[in-house]
C-alpha positions as CSV (number, residue, x, y, z in Angstrom):
1,M,111.1,119.4,98.5
2,L,108.3,118.1,96.3
3,G,104.9,117.3,97.8
4,V,102.9,114.2,97.3
5,W,99.2,114.1,98.2
6,T,96.8,111.2,98.8
7,T,94.1,110.6,96.2
8,E,91.5,111.6,98.9
9,Q,93.3,114.9,99.3
10,V,93.5,115.5,95.6
11,R,89.8,114.6,95.0
12,A,88.7,117.0,97.7
13,A,90.9,119.8,96.2
14,E,89.5,119.0,92.7
15,D,85.9,119.2,94.0
16,R,86.6,122.7,95.5
17,L,88.2,123.8,92.2
18,L,85.4,122.4,90.1
19,A,82.8,124.2,92.1
20,R,84.2,127.5,90.8
21,T,85.2,126.4,87.3
22,P,83.0,126.3,84.1
23,E,81.8,122.8,83.4
24,G,84.3,120.8,81.4
25,A,87.0,123.4,81.5
26,L,89.3,121.6,83.9
27,M,89.2,118.4,81.9
28,R,90.0,120.2,78.7
29,K,92.9,121.9,80.4
30,A,94.3,118.6,81.7
31,A,93.7,116.9,78.4
32,F,95.5,119.6,76.5
33,G,98.5,119.1,78.8
34,L,98.3,115.4,78.1
35,A,98.1,115.9,74.4
36,T,101.2,118.2,74.5
37,V,103.2,115.5,76.2
38,A,102.0,112.9,73.7
39,A,103.0,115.2,70.8
40,E,106.4,115.8,72.3
41,M,106.9,112.0,72.6
42,L,105.8,111.5,69.0
43,R,108.4,114.1,67.8
44,E,111.1,112.4,69.9
45,L,110.1,108.9,68.6
46,T,109.3,109.6,65.0
47,G,110.4,113.2,64.2
48,G,106.9,114.7,63.9
49,T,103.2,114.4,64.5
50,A,101.5,114.5,61.1
51,G,100.4,111.1,60.0
52,R,101.5,109.4,63.2
53,R,99.2,106.9,64.9
54,V,98.0,107.1,68.4
55,T,95.7,104.5,70.1
56,L,93.6,105.5,73.1
57,L,92.6,102.7,75.6
58,V,89.5,104.2,77.1
59,G,87.6,103.1,80.2
60,A,84.8,104.7,82.1
61,G,85.2,107.9,84.0
62,N,87.3,111.0,83.9
63,N,90.6,109.4,82.9
64,G,88.9,108.0,79.8
65,G,87.5,111.5,79.2
66,D,91.0,113.0,79.5
67,A,92.3,110.5,76.9
68,L,89.4,111.2,74.5
69,W,89.8,115.0,74.7
70,A,93.6,114.6,74.3
71,G,92.8,112.5,71.2
72,A,90.7,115.4,69.8
73,F,93.6,117.8,70.4
74,L,96.0,115.5,68.7
75,R,93.8,115.3,65.7
76,R,94.3,119.0,65.2
77,R,98.0,118.2,64.8
78,S,97.2,115.7,62.0
79,V,97.6,112.7,64.2
80,A,95.6,109.6,63.3
81,V,93.7,108.7,66.5
82,T,91.8,105.6,67.3
83,A,89.9,105.1,70.5
84,V,89.3,101.6,71.8
85,L,86.3,101.7,74.2
86,L,86.5,99.1,76.9
87,N,83.2,100.2,78.5
88,P,81.3,102.0,75.7
89,D,78.1,102.6,77.7
90,R,80.1,104.6,80.3
91,A,82.5,106.4,78.0
92,H,82.8,110.1,78.7
93,A,80.1,111.6,76.4
94,A,81.6,115.0,75.8
95,G,85.1,113.6,75.2
96,L,83.8,111.0,72.8
97,A,81.8,113.6,70.9
98,A,84.8,115.8,70.6
99,L,87.0,113.0,69.3
100,R,84.4,112.0,66.7
101,E,83.9,115.6,65.6
102,A,87.7,116.0,65.1
103,G,87.8,112.9,62.9
104,G,89.0,110.3,65.3
105,K,88.1,106.6,64.8
106,V,86.2,104.7,67.5
107,I,86.0,101.0,67.9
108,I,84.5,98.7,70.6
109,G,87.5,96.8,72.1
110,V,85.5,94.0,73.7
111,E,83.3,93.0,70.7
112,P,84.0,89.6,69.2
113,N,86.0,89.6,66.0
114,V,87.1,93.2,66.5
115,D,90.8,93.5,66.6
116,P,92.5,96.6,68.2
117,P,94.4,98.9,65.8
118,S,97.8,97.5,64.9
119,D,101.2,99.1,65.2
120,P,100.4,102.5,66.7
121,D,103.3,104.9,67.3
122,L,102.0,105.7,70.8
123,V,99.4,104.3,73.2
124,I,97.5,106.4,75.8
125,D,96.3,104.5,78.8
126,G,93.0,105.9,80.0
127,I,91.5,102.7,81.3
128,V,90.9,103.5,85.0
129,G,91.2,106.5,87.3
130,L,92.2,107.3,90.8
131,R,89.1,105.7,92.3
132,A,89.9,102.3,90.9
133,H,91.7,99.5,92.8
134,G,92.9,96.1,91.8
135,P,94.3,94.6,88.7
136,L,93.1,95.0,85.1
137,R,90.1,93.0,84.1
138,P,90.7,90.2,81.6
139,A,89.6,92.1,78.5
140,A,91.7,95.1,79.4
141,A,94.7,92.9,80.4
142,E,94.6,91.1,77.1
143,L,94.5,94.3,75.2
144,V,97.4,95.8,77.2
145,S,99.5,92.7,76.7
146,S,99.3,93.1,73.0
147,V,100.7,96.7,73.1
148,R,104.3,97.0,71.7
149,A,104.4,100.8,71.4
150,P,105.4,103.2,74.2
151,I,102.6,103.9,76.6
152,V,101.6,107.2,78.2
153,A,99.4,106.7,81.3
154,V,96.7,109.2,82.3
155,D,97.2,110.0,85.9
156,L,98.4,106.5,86.8
157,P,99.1,103.2,85.1
158,S,95.9,101.2,85.1
159,G,96.0,98.3,87.5
160,V,98.4,99.9,90.0
161,D,97.0,101.0,93.4
162,P,97.0,104.8,93.5
163,D,97.8,105.2,97.2
164,T,100.2,102.3,97.8
165,G,101.7,101.6,94.3
166,A,101.0,97.9,94.9
167,V,100.4,95.6,91.9
168,D,98.6,92.3,92.5
169,G,97.8,91.3,88.9
170,P,97.9,92.5,85.3
171,A,98.8,96.2,85.1
172,V,100.0,98.8,82.7
173,R,103.8,99.5,82.6
174,A,104.0,103.0,81.3
175,D,107.0,104.8,79.8
176,V,105.5,108.2,80.9
177,T,102.8,109.0,83.4
178,V,101.1,112.4,83.0
179,T,99.4,113.5,86.2
180,F,97.3,116.6,86.9
181,G,97.6,119.2,89.7
182,A,99.6,117.1,92.2
183,R,101.7,114.1,92.5
184,K,100.1,111.1,94.1
185,P,101.7,108.3,96.1
186,V,101.8,105.9,93.2
187,H,104.1,108.3,91.4
188,V,106.9,107.9,94.0
189,L,106.1,104.4,95.3
190,N,106.1,102.6,92.0
191,T,108.4,104.3,89.4
192,A,108.8,100.9,87.7
193,H,105.2,101.1,86.4
194,C,104.9,104.9,86.2
195,G,108.1,105.5,84.2
196,E,108.8,109.2,84.0
197,V,106.2,111.3,85.8
198,R,105.2,114.7,84.2
199,L,103.0,117.1,86.1
200,V,100.5,119.3,84.3
201,D,99.4,122.4,86.3
202,I,95.7,122.8,86.3
203,G,95.5,125.4,89.1
204,L,95.0,122.9,91.9
205,G,97.8,124.3,94.2
206,P,95.8,126.8,96.3
207,E,93.2,124.1,97.1
208,L,95.7,121.5,98.4
209,P,96.4,121.0,102.1
210,D,99.9,120.1,103.4
211,P,101.3,117.2,101.5
212,D,101.0,113.7,102.9
213,L,104.5,112.7,101.7
214,I,107.5,114.5,100.4
215,T,110.5,113.7,98.2
216,L,113.8,115.4,98.4
217,E,115.4,117.4,95.5
218,P,119.1,117.7,95.1
219,D,119.3,121.2,96.5
220,D,117.4,120.0,99.6
221,V,120.3,117.6,100.2
222,G,122.8,120.3,99.4
223,Y,121.4,122.7,101.9
224,A,121.2,120.0,104.6
225,W,124.8,118.8,104.1
226,R,127.3,120.1,106.6
227,V,130.1,122.0,104.8
228,P,133.2,122.9,106.9
229,G,134.0,126.6,107.3
230,P,137.3,128.4,108.1
231,H,136.8,127.9,111.9
232,D,135.9,124.2,111.8
233,D,138.1,121.3,112.9
234,K,137.8,117.5,113.0
235,Y,135.6,117.7,116.1
236,T,133.2,120.4,115.0
237,Q,132.3,118.6,111.8
238,G,131.0,115.6,113.6
239,V,132.6,112.5,115.0
240,T,131.0,109.3,113.8
241,G,131.3,106.0,115.7
242,V,131.0,102.7,113.9
243,A,130.4,99.4,115.7
244,A,130.1,96.9,112.9
245,G,131.7,93.9,111.4
246,S,133.3,90.8,112.9
247,A,136.0,88.3,112.2
248,T,133.4,86.6,109.9
249,Y,132.1,89.8,108.2
250,P,134.9,92.4,108.2
251,G,133.7,93.8,104.9
252,A,130.6,95.3,106.6
253,A,132.8,97.4,108.8
254,V,135.0,98.5,105.9
255,L,132.0,99.7,103.9
256,S,130.2,101.4,106.8
257,C,133.4,103.2,107.9
258,G,134.3,104.1,104.4
259,A,130.9,105.7,103.8
260,A,131.3,107.7,107.0
261,V,134.8,108.9,106.0
262,L,133.8,109.8,102.5
263,A,130.6,111.6,103.7
264,T,132.9,114.3,105.2
265,S,132.8,113.2,108.8
266,G,135.4,115.2,110.8
267,M,136.5,112.0,112.4
268,V,135.4,108.3,112.3
269,R,136.0,106.1,115.3
270,Y,135.7,102.3,114.8
271,A,135.0,99.9,117.6
272,G,135.0,96.2,116.9
273,Y,136.7,92.9,116.0
274,A,137.7,94.0,112.5
275,A,139.9,96.9,113.7
276,D,143.0,95.7,111.8
277,V,141.2,95.2,108.5
278,V,139.4,98.6,108.8
279,R,142.6,100.4,109.8
280,G,144.3,98.9,106.8
281,R,141.7,100.2,104.4
282,W,141.0,103.6,106.1
283,P,144.1,104.8,107.8
284,E,142.5,108.2,108.7
285,L,140.1,106.7,111.2
286,V,140.8,105.7,114.8
287,A,140.2,102.0,115.5
288,T,139.8,100.3,118.9
289,G,138.5,97.0,120.0
290,T,135.5,98.0,122.1
291,V,132.8,100.7,122.3
292,E,134.0,101.6,125.8
293,D,137.5,102.5,124.5
294,A,136.4,104.3,121.4
295,G,136.2,107.8,122.9
296,R,133.5,110.4,122.5
297,V,131.4,110.4,119.4
298,Q,128.4,112.5,118.2
299,A,126.6,109.5,116.6
300,W,126.9,105.7,116.3
301,V,126.3,103.3,113.6
302,V,125.7,99.8,114.9
303,G,124.8,96.4,113.4
304,P,126.2,95.6,110.0
305,G,128.0,92.3,110.2
306,L,128.0,92.4,114.0
307,G,126.6,88.9,114.6
308,T,123.7,88.1,116.8
309,G,125.4,86.3,119.7
310,Q,126.4,87.5,123.1
311,A,129.2,89.7,121.8
312,G,126.8,91.5,119.5
313,R,124.3,92.0,122.3
314,H,127.0,93.5,124.5
315,I,128.1,95.9,121.7
316,L,124.6,97.1,121.0
317,T,123.9,97.7,124.7
318,A,127.0,99.7,125.0
319,V,126.2,101.8,122.0
320,L,122.6,102.5,123.1
321,D,123.9,103.4,126.6
322,D,126.2,106.1,125.1
323,A,123.0,108.2,124.6
324,V,123.9,109.8,121.3
325,P,121.9,109.6,118.0
326,T,122.3,106.0,116.7
327,C,121.6,104.2,113.4
328,V,120.7,100.6,114.0
329,D,120.9,98.2,111.0
330,A,121.1,94.5,110.0
331,D,122.2,92.3,113.0
332,G,121.4,95.2,115.3
333,I,117.7,95.1,114.2
334,T,117.7,91.3,114.6
335,L,119.1,91.6,118.1
336,L,116.4,94.2,119.1
337,A,113.7,92.0,117.7
338,A,114.9,88.9,119.6
339,N,115.7,90.8,122.8
340,P,113.3,93.7,123.3
341,S,114.9,94.3,126.7
342,L,117.9,95.8,124.9
343,W,115.7,98.9,124.4
344,D,116.1,99.5,128.1
345,A,119.6,100.8,127.5
346,R,118.3,103.6,125.3
347,D,118.2,107.1,126.5
348,P,114.7,108.4,125.5
349,D,116.3,111.7,124.4
350,A,118.7,110.0,122.1
351,P,117.2,109.5,118.6
352,V,117.4,106.1,116.9
353,V,117.2,105.4,113.2
354,L,116.2,101.9,112.2
355,T,117.0,100.8,108.6
356,P,115.3,97.4,108.0
357,H,114.7,95.7,104.7
358,D,111.4,93.8,104.4
359,R,112.5,90.7,106.4
360,E,114.1,92.7,109.1
361,F,111.0,94.8,109.3
362,A,108.9,91.7,109.8
363,R,111.2,90.5,112.6
364,I,110.8,93.6,114.7
365,A,107.3,94.6,113.7
366,D,105.3,91.3,113.6
367,P,105.6,90.8,117.4
368,L,104.2,94.3,117.8
369,G,101.2,93.5,115.6
370,I,102.3,95.6,112.7
371,E,102.1,94.0,109.3
372,L,104.1,95.2,106.4
373,G,101.5,94.3,103.7
374,T,101.2,96.4,100.6
375,D,100.9,99.8,102.3
376,R,104.6,100.4,103.1
377,V,104.0,104.0,104.1
378,A,101.4,103.0,106.7
379,A,103.6,100.2,108.1
380,A,106.7,102.4,108.4
381,R,104.7,105.1,110.1
382,A,103.1,102.6,112.6
383,L,106.5,101.1,113.5
384,A,108.1,104.6,113.9
385,K,105.4,105.7,116.2
386,R,105.4,102.5,118.2
387,L,109.2,102.6,118.8
388,D,109.5,106.4,118.9
389,S,112.2,106.2,116.3
390,V,112.8,107.0,112.7
391,V,112.2,104.0,110.4
392,L,113.9,103.8,107.0
393,L,112.2,101.0,105.2
394,K,114.5,99.9,102.4
395,G,113.1,99.1,99.0
396,N,113.0,100.3,95.4
397,A,111.1,103.2,96.9
398,T,112.7,103.9,100.3
399,V,110.2,105.1,102.9
400,V,111.5,107.3,105.8
401,A,109.0,107.8,108.6
402,A,109.4,109.8,111.8
403,A,107.5,109.1,115.0
404,D,105.5,112.3,114.5
405,G,104.2,111.1,111.2
406,R,106.5,113.0,108.8
407,T,107.3,110.8,105.9
408,L,109.4,111.1,102.8
409,V,109.9,108.7,99.9
410,N,113.1,108.3,97.9
411,P,112.4,106.5,94.7
412,A,115.3,104.6,93.1
413,T,116.0,104.9,89.4
414,S,117.0,101.2,89.2
415,S,117.3,98.0,91.2
416,W,121.1,98.1,91.2
417,L,121.3,98.9,95.0
418,A,120.0,95.4,95.8
419,T,123.5,94.0,96.3
420,A,125.5,92.7,99.2
421,G,127.0,95.5,101.3
422,S,124.9,98.3,99.8
423,G,123.0,98.7,103.1
424,D,126.3,99.0,105.0
425,V,127.2,102.0,102.8
426,L,123.8,103.6,103.6
427,T,124.3,103.2,107.4
428,G,127.6,104.9,107.2
429,L,126.1,107.8,105.4
430,I,123.3,108.1,107.9
431,G,125.8,108.0,110.8
432,A,127.9,110.8,109.3
433,L,124.9,113.0,108.9
434,L,123.6,112.2,112.4
435,A,126.9,113.2,113.8
436,T,126.6,116.7,112.4
437,G,123.4,117.3,114.4
438,L,121.0,117.1,111.5
439,D,117.4,116.1,112.3
440,P,117.4,112.2,112.2
441,W,114.5,112.0,109.8
442,L,116.1,114.4,107.3
443,A,119.5,112.8,107.9
444,A,118.1,109.4,106.8
445,G,116.3,111.0,103.8
446,C,119.5,112.8,102.6
447,A,121.5,109.6,103.1
448,A,119.0,107.6,101.0
449,W,119.1,110.3,98.2
450,T,123.0,110.3,98.2
451,H,123.0,106.5,98.2
452,V,120.9,106.3,95.1
453,R,122.8,109.1,93.4
454,A,126.2,107.4,94.1
455,A,124.8,104.2,92.6
456,E,123.8,106.1,89.5
457,L,127.2,107.7,89.1
458,A,129.1,104.4,89.8
459,A,126.9,102.5,87.3
460,K,127.5,105.1,84.5
461,A,131.2,105.3,85.0
462,G,132.9,104.1,81.9
463,T,129.7,103.3,80.1
464,D,126.9,105.1,78.2
465,T,124.1,102.9,79.4
466,G,124.9,102.1,83.0
467,V,125.4,98.7,84.6
468,P,124.9,97.2,88.1
469,V,127.9,97.7,90.4
470,P,129.1,96.3,93.7
471,A,128.9,98.2,97.0
472,S,132.6,99.1,97.0
473,Q,132.1,101.0,93.7
474,I,129.1,102.8,95.1
475,L,131.3,103.8,98.0
476,T,133.8,105.5,95.7
477,A,131.1,107.6,94.0
478,I,129.9,109.2,97.3
479,P,132.0,112.3,97.0
480,E,130.7,113.0,93.5
481,A,127.2,112.4,94.6
482,I,127.6,114.9,97.5
483,R,129.2,117.4,95.1
484,S,126.3,117.2,92.7
485,A,123.9,118.1,95.6
486,L,126.2,121.0,96.7
487,N,126.5,122.3,93.1
488,T,122.7,122.3,92.8
489,R,122.5,124.3,96.0
490,E,125.0,126.8,94.7
491,S,123.2,127.2,91.5
492,R,120.0,128.0,93.4
493,V,121.8,130.6,95.5
494,Q,123.2,132.3,92.4
495,T,119.8,132.4,90.7
C-alpha cells in the first residue's frame, strides 16, 4: 500500500526535518531531484539536454525556489533556462541568485510589452505551493494558456486544490508532477491535472505520521484475493448471491452475475425476474425467482436494474434480512434514500457496502445533512460514519471510506469506465470478494482496482493506443486483471 498524507501533515513533518537540517539543504535536494526528472524528460523528448530550452514559471514561495534551483542545476547540463517571475518582489532570493550565477535568463512575466520565451522544449510550473488555494490569477492563467510544451509541475499543478484535487477555475494541466517526501491528496484525487506523479525522497519518511489515505498496489490486491487450494470446494470459496435486474433491465443482472462468476466465486446464486436471461448467459450459476428460494449465500449484491417499486423494496428487505455482508448499488441506494425504514431490516453485525455515484450519493446523503461538495473524501467519510457502512464513492478517483475513518483512493487511468453497465460489473466484483470473508473496506478497494485494471486491458485489446469499451468487454477482461495482481504477488514472494 502507498501512503498519502494531508498537506498539514507534510508541512509539520517538513518543519521537524528542517529544524535539524542546514539552511537551504532540503530545498537543494528537492530541486536536484526535480532537475533530474526534467533532464530525463528532455532526453525522452529531444534525445539530449545540451542546447535544449526550459522555461520556469516562478511564483512566490518555496515551489518557486525549487524551480529556480532546478534551473540552476539544469544549466550545468548545458540547458538554456529562462525564468519568468510572476511575483518578482517575492521570488526566492537564494534560488534566483543561483540561477543567475549559473547563467540563466530572468524576465518579469507581468511587465507590459514583455513576451514570455517562445517554443521551450519543457516548462516547469513553480507558480504556487501547497499553501495556495483557488484558481490561477489572470496574469498566470494567461501565461499558462500560451504554453504548448510539456509541463512539469513542482509538487502540484498550480490552481488545483492540494487537499481535495478540486479545480474551480484556470489551472495547470501537467504531464508530470514531481513531489517531495510524500504523496499528497491531490496526487491521487486529480490525476487528470497531475499526470504522472514522481516522488523524490528527501528523507521525510521518519517524520511522517500514519497516512491519511492509502492507495492499493497490484500485490496488495494479489495478496487479498482468495485463491483456492487443494482442499477447497465450491462452498468454501464463497457463495455470492445476486439480486439484480428486472424484465426491463435484464442486462444489469447479466453483468453483475458475470463479474461474480469471473471473479472466482465458488458459486453464484441469482434471485430475480431475469432468471432465464441470466441462466442463458451463465449456465454455471443457480437461478431462482426470489431471494427466499435462493439458498444460503455468504454475501449479497442487490440493486442494479432492480427497479424502485414495491417489488424492489421487497427484494431489498429480504436481502438485508438475510444478515450477510451486502453490497447495495443503484436502485438499492435509491430505495434506501426514499425509504429509510428499510434499514430496519439490517442486522447491525452484517456489513453493508454502498456504491453511489454523485447523484445517488446526494439522494441518500442530502437528507442527512451531508453535502458532497468538492471534498469527496470528507463527504464519503461522513456518510460511512453516519450509516455505519463502507461507502465507495464512484468517480475518476474512487474513494472508499469505512465507518472507522479508514479511507483509500483508487485513481482511474482514463474516463472509459463512465459507461452504462460498468457499475454493475463493479458490484459483482465486490460481492464475490465479500463472500470470501474479506474485510468489506478492503474488498471494495480491491474490486475498484480490478475494475480499473480490467478496463485498461479491455481498452488495449487489439490496439496500441487503447479505446473506450463497453461494460461487457470490461467483464471479459476480469480474469486477466486478477491474474496480473496474482502474478505481481508471486513476483514479490520470489524476490
